[in-house]
C-alpha positions as CSV (number, residue, x, y, z in Angstrom):
1,M,-29.3,-28.6,-5.9
2,D,-29.4,-26.8,-2.7
3,V,-31.1,-23.5,-2.7
4,G,-31.5,-20.5,-0.3
5,R,-32.6,-17.1,0.6
6,I,-31.8,-14.0,2.7
7,G,-34.6,-12.7,4.8
8,T,-35.0,-9.2,6.4
9,R,-34.1,-10.5,9.7
10,G,-30.7,-12.1,8.8
11,K,-31.7,-15.7,8.1
12,I,-29.8,-16.9,5.1
13,I,-29.3,-20.0,3.2
14,L,-26.9,-20.4,0.3
15,P,-26.6,-23.0,-2.5
16,N,-23.5,-24.6,-1.9
17,R,-21.2,-25.0,1.2
18,D,-18.5,-22.6,0.0
19,C,-21.0,-19.5,-0.2
20,C,-22.4,-20.6,3.1
21,A,-18.9,-20.7,4.8
22,L,-18.2,-17.3,3.4
23,L,-21.4,-15.5,4.5
24,R,-21.5,-17.3,7.9
25,R,-18.8,-15.1,9.2
26,T,-21.5,-12.2,9.2
27,G,-23.3,-13.9,12.0
28,V,-26.4,-14.8,10.2
29,K,-28.6,-17.9,11.0
30,F,-29.4,-20.6,8.7
31,I,-32.8,-22.2,8.2
32,P,-33.8,-25.3,6.0
33,M,-35.6,-24.6,2.6
34,P,-37.2,-27.2,0.3
35,K,-35.3,-28.1,-3.1
36,E,-36.4,-26.4,-6.2
37,E,-34.9,-25.3,-9.5
38,V,-33.3,-22.0,-8.5
39,R,-30.3,-20.0,-10.1
40,W,-28.5,-16.8,-9.6
41,Y,-29.7,-14.1,-11.9
42,A,-28.6,-10.4,-12.2
43,L,-30.9,-7.3,-12.4
44,K,-30.1,-3.7,-13.6
45,I,-31.9,-1.3,-11.5
46,F,-32.9,2.2,-12.6
47,Y,-33.6,5.6,-11.0
48,S,-31.3,4.9,-7.9
49,R,-33.8,2.3,-6.6
50,L,-31.2,-0.5,-6.0
51,M,-31.6,-0.6,-2.3
52,N,-35.5,-0.2,-2.3
53,I,-35.6,-3.3,-4.8
54,K,-33.3,-5.3,-2.6
55,A,-35.3,-4.6,0.6
56,D,-38.5,-5.7,-1.3
57,L,-37.0,-8.9,-2.6
58,D,-35.5,-9.5,0.9
59,A,-39.0,-9.2,2.4
60,K,-40.3,-11.8,-0.1
61,G,-37.7,-14.2,1.1
62,I,-35.5,-14.1,-2.1
63,T,-31.7,-14.4,-1.7
64,T,-30.1,-11.2,-2.8
65,Y,-26.6,-9.9,-3.1
66,V,-25.4,-6.3,-3.7
67,A,-21.5,-5.8,-3.8
68,M,-20.6,-3.1,-1.4
69,T,-17.5,-1.0,-0.9
70,T,-16.2,1.2,2.0
71,I,-15.0,4.7,1.0
72,E,-13.4,7.6,3.0
73,K,-15.2,10.7,3.1
74,F,-14.2,14.1,4.7
75,E,-17.0,16.0,6.1
76,N,-16.7,19.2,8.3
77,G,-13.1,18.4,8.8
78,K,-13.6,14.8,9.9
79,L,-12.8,11.6,8.3
80,T,-15.7,9.2,8.1
81,Y,-16.2,5.9,6.3
82,V,-19.2,5.3,4.1
83,N,-20.7,2.0,2.7
84,K,-22.1,2.2,-0.8
85,P,-22.7,-0.2,-3.7
86,L,-19.6,-1.1,-5.8
87,V,-22.0,-0.8,-8.8
88,N,-25.0,1.6,-8.3
89,S,-27.3,-0.5,-10.6
90,L,-26.4,-4.1,-10.1
91,L,-28.3,-6.7,-7.9
92,F,-28.0,-10.4,-7.9
93,L,-30.9,-12.7,-6.8
94,R,-31.4,-16.4,-6.6
95,T,-34.8,-17.6,-7.6
96,T,-36.6,-19.3,-10.4
97,P,-37.2,-17.9,-14.0
98,S,-40.9,-17.6,-13.4
99,F,-40.6,-15.6,-10.4
100,L,-38.0,-13.4,-12.1
101,R,-40.3,-12.7,-15.1
102,A,-43.4,-12.0,-12.8
103,Y,-41.3,-9.6,-10.7
104,K,-40.2,-7.8,-13.9
105,E,-43.7,-7.5,-15.1
106,L,-44.6,-5.8,-11.7
107,H,-41.6,-3.5,-11.8
108,N,-41.0,-3.0,-15.3
109,S,-40.1,0.7,-15.3
110,D,-37.7,0.1,-12.4
111,L,-35.4,-2.8,-13.7
112,M,-34.4,-5.1,-16.3
113,Y,-32.9,-8.6,-16.1
114,Y,-29.8,-9.8,-17.9
115,Q,-31.1,-12.3,-20.6
116,D,-29.6,-14.8,-23.0
117,F,-29.6,-12.9,-26.4
118,A,-30.4,-16.0,-28.3
119,T,-33.5,-17.1,-26.3
120,K,-34.4,-13.7,-24.7
121,K,-34.9,-15.7,-21.4
122,P,-33.3,-14.7,-18.0
123,A,-29.6,-15.7,-18.3
124,P,-28.6,-17.9,-15.3
125,I,-25.2,-17.2,-13.7
126,D,-22.7,-19.9,-13.1
127,D,-22.2,-20.8,-9.5
128,V,-18.5,-20.8,-9.5
129,E,-18.5,-17.3,-11.1
130,M,-20.9,-16.1,-8.5
131,R,-19.1,-17.6,-5.5
132,S,-15.8,-16.1,-6.9
133,F,-17.5,-12.7,-7.3
134,I,-18.7,-12.8,-3.8
135,I,-15.4,-13.7,-2.2
136,L,-13.6,-10.8,-4.0
137,T,-16.4,-8.2,-3.4
138,A,-17.1,-9.2,0.4
139,A,-13.5,-9.5,1.6
140,D,-12.1,-6.6,3.6
141,R,-15.4,-4.6,3.1
142,G,-14.9,-4.4,-0.5
143,T,-12.0,-1.8,-0.1
144,R,-9.6,-3.5,-2.2
145,V,-11.8,-4.5,-5.3
146,Q,-12.0,-2.5,-8.6
147,Y,-14.9,-2.7,-10.8
148,L,-13.9,-2.8,-14.6
149,G,-17.1,-2.9,-16.3
150,E,-19.8,-5.4,-17.6
151,S,-17.2,-6.9,-20.0
152,V,-13.4,-6.8,-20.6
153,P,-12.9,-8.8,-23.7
154,D,-9.2,-9.4,-23.7
155,F,-8.9,-10.3,-19.8
156,K,-8.7,-14.1,-20.4
157,R,-5.4,-13.7,-22.1
158,G,-4.1,-14.2,-18.6
159,E,-3.4,-17.3,-16.6
160,H,-6.4,-19.3,-15.3
161,V,-6.0,-19.8,-11.5
162,R,-7.7,-20.7,-8.2
163,V,-6.8,-18.9,-4.9
164,I,-5.9,-21.6,-2.4
165,D,-5.0,-19.4,0.6
166,G,-5.3,-15.8,2.0
167,L,-8.2,-13.4,1.9
168,Y,-9.6,-14.5,-1.4
169,K,-9.3,-18.3,-0.9
170,G,-11.9,-20.2,-3.1
171,A,-12.0,-17.6,-5.9
172,E,-11.3,-18.5,-9.5
173,G,-10.2,-16.1,-12.2
174,Y,-7.4,-15.0,-14.3
175,I,-4.0,-13.2,-13.6
176,K,-3.6,-10.3,-16.0
177,K,-1.7,-7.0,-16.0
178,V,-4.1,-4.0,-15.8
179,R,-2.4,-0.6,-16.2
180,S,1.0,-2.1,-15.3
181,D,-0.5,-3.7,-12.2
182,R,-0.8,-7.6,-11.9
183,K,-4.3,-8.4,-10.9
184,L,-6.8,-11.2,-10.3
185,I,-9.6,-10.6,-12.6
186,V,-13.1,-12.5,-11.9
187,E,-15.9,-12.2,-14.4
188,V,-19.6,-12.8,-14.0
189,R,-20.2,-13.3,-17.9
190,G,-22.0,-10.5,-19.5
191,V,-22.7,-8.9,-16.2
192,A,-19.7,-7.6,-14.3
193,V,-15.8,-7.9,-14.2
194,V,-14.0,-7.0,-11.0
195,A,-10.3,-7.1,-10.1
196,V,-8.0,-7.1,-6.9
197,S,-4.3,-6.4,-6.9
198,Y,-1.4,-8.6,-6.6
199,I,-1.8,-11.9,-4.7
200,P,1.4,-13.9,-3.9
201,P,2.0,-16.9,-6.3
202,A,2.2,-19.3,-3.4
203,F,-1.5,-18.5,-2.8
204,L,-2.4,-19.6,-6.5
205,E,-2.8,-22.8,-8.3
206,K,-3.2,-23.1,-12.1
207,I,-6.5,-24.5,-13.6
208,S,-5.8,-26.5,-16.6
């Protein structure tokens, strides 16, 4: 399995070609990295230390991802645009379980990792789910995405689809009505559920 990291100077490698193609648009530079057993994991960060923890992990050469959104803000009679985390406490990182546990011990009061409730071990995230989450939250500066919570139990009653064209090409999720609006729902299981509004049927293919 290919692995990667994001450094503090814009160097990046991602674990699969789809993610690489997605984030290459930011103008970052790719560097080689040895193969090792690395997976995506999620952290819940406390005390508004999200960006501090991200900066620390970046400095250590760990791949991180924080979903950002752009909001409009009126100040002193002027309209400005502000970038902020879509979820104030959520950070994704790609690393080994041993590093994650060691990092948690060093920063025990600042964060917790999402774990498998049966084994109590860090819960790895499926690459397809992570790729789809990145596609939805990174597109158009995150302005169209809606955070629905850590879990939406009934969202899978919709039609399972893959986006084959347009802004969200490559994402996989479920089409479902949310508050009378037809949306594409993407879940990182047990961590986050996000949605974007109507996507033309011609841009979708069913997943059996």
